[in-house]
N, C-alpha and C positions, 0 to 999 in steps of 0.2 A: 486614279482611282485606287487601284491597289494598295499604291501608300496609306490612303487615307483609314483604307479599311483594316489594314494590318496596323497600323498605329493605335486605332480604337480599339482593337483585340487585345493589344496589349495592357491598354489604360484597362480595360474588364480587367484582364487577368491582374494587373496590379492590386486593383481592388480586391478583387478574390485574393489576393495574397494577405492585405492588410487582415482582410477579416478573418482569413482563416488563422494568422498569428495571432490574433487579439482571443479568437476561440481556446486556441491550443494554450494561451498563457493564463485565462481563466481556469480550465482542467487542470493546469499542473499545478496552481496555484492551491486547487482544490485537493488533487491528490498529494501534495507536501502537509498541508493542514489536517487532514485525517490520516495520513503516516504518520506526523508528530505527535498528535494525541492518541493513538493507537500504540506506538513505541511508549510514551510516556503511562499509560494506563498499564500496559505489561510490566513494564517495570514496579510502579510501584505493588504490582500484585505476586512480584516475583517474591517477594520475603515470604507471603503466606505460605509456599511450599513449606519452607524450612521452619517455619513457627509449627506447623501441624504435625512434621516427623519429631520435634519436640516433645509436643503434645503427646503422642501417642508413646513414646518412650516412656512418659511420665504416668502416664494413666494404662499402660502395660497392665502392670500388678495390680492395679485397684480394681480393674472392671472382669466381669466374668469371660470364660471363652467368647462366647457365643456374641457380646455385646463388643469384643476385640475384634472379632472377624469383620462384623459390620463397621465399624471405623475402618480397617483396612482396609475393605472394600471400596469404602468410601474414597478414601484416599488413594486409590488407583484411579476411580473415575476422576478426580481432581485434577491426575497427572494427565491425564488421557485428555481434560480441559486444556492445560498448560501448552500440552504437546499442539493442540489445534489451535490455541491462541497464537503462538509461535510462528504454524504458519499461516496464521493471517498477516502477523507482521510480514513476515519472508515476502508471501503474496503482492503486499502494497510497496515494498520495494521491488519487487520485480516489475509491478505496474508501471509505477514511475520512472525506472529504468525505457522501457519500451517505448512509454511516451514519447521522453526525450528523443531520443534517437529517431521516432516517427516523425518529432517535429524539426530534428535536424534533416533528415530526409525527405521529406515535405520543402523545406526553404533552400536545401538544394535543387531540387526539382523547378520550383517555381524561376531560381535565380538562373538556372542553367535555360530554361527556356525565354527569360527575358533579355536576358546579356547574353544573346548567342551572334 
């Protein structure tokens, strides 16, 4: 009876492993898609910073000091948004790496148990 119980237990764990792997693959695919989308949007908006600097230098002589100051403050806030977006991209990259490590560790633990 002990052998049949152990075989049944290994079968259950093997099934659990397969379900776990499928879930991990779905999550990995979703993370990769979101990361690609976030990176491409970030890269598209990267050009705006340079264009804004050019516009500021062109308008510097045409605006009164108060308007120029407001525009420069807006530029500073946009740079803060840019840093925040970069942190978001970096966080998604880290999430993807951490998830892949967790998947590998999970797979290794299943294999250690099943193939002892």
